[in-house]
C-alpha positions, 0 to 999 in steps of 0.5 A: 487452501481452497477455503483461502480461495474462496475467502478471497473471492469474498473479500473481492466482492466485499471490496468490489460492492463498497468500491467507488470512484477515488476521490478527489485529494486535497492538493493544498498540503505538503507531504509529511507522514507517508505510508508504505503497503508492500507485498513480500513477494517481490525480490528487491531489497525494501530497505533501498526503497525506504532508503530511496525514498529519504534520499528524495526528501522524505524523513525515515521517521515520517515512513511507515511501512506495512508489508503483506506476505503470503504465510508469515512462518512461526519463528520467522524474524520479521523487520516491519510489520507484516500481516498475512491472510489469517489476520483478515476474517470473511467480513473483510475485518482485519483482527492484528492492530498494527493493521489497523492503525495503519489505515486509520493513520491519516497519511499525506501519501500513501505508497501502494507498491504492488501490482497484482491486485492481492484481496488483502492489499486491496482492503487496505489500499480501500480502506487507507485514510490517507490523503492522497494514493499512488499505486500501479497502473495494474492495478484496480484504478479506483482505488489510487489518484496517482498511478504509475505505469512502470515494473514493479520490480524496478523500484527506481523508476517507479520512486523517480516517477512518483517524485516527478509528479509530485513535484508537478502536483506541488506536493513537495 
């Protein structure tokens, strides 16, 4: 437990040393590929969030999901690619290939659905090659291009606000 705390501090230090201001996204093309980074600790159903994105115009096969869970049980059945703290080394590198694949996928939109700055989630967001990153205003402002100020438990309002701003930016 204590070692995980030190590891998290180390990862946050690495993250802060490499974190600059958010780069301006290119506002030219419309959104097709969507990445969804979720924290498992929220009580809402992931499928409902994904379905609300689909109902607003995104295609299911263009949405790629990555889930972070604090601890993964040995015989646990997971519906989406899920990583944990054990999948990160002390240098902030991921050992799970599906996490690296998610990071290096050039998404048109990355939705960071977490409102607590846990080091593994921040690291994935920071290293992501996504063009436009959207997240909660309670997370480090240097990570996301668009910040939405709502409660994380109320995903319906989050999705409404997201699509309102995407329409204003002419991304959909």
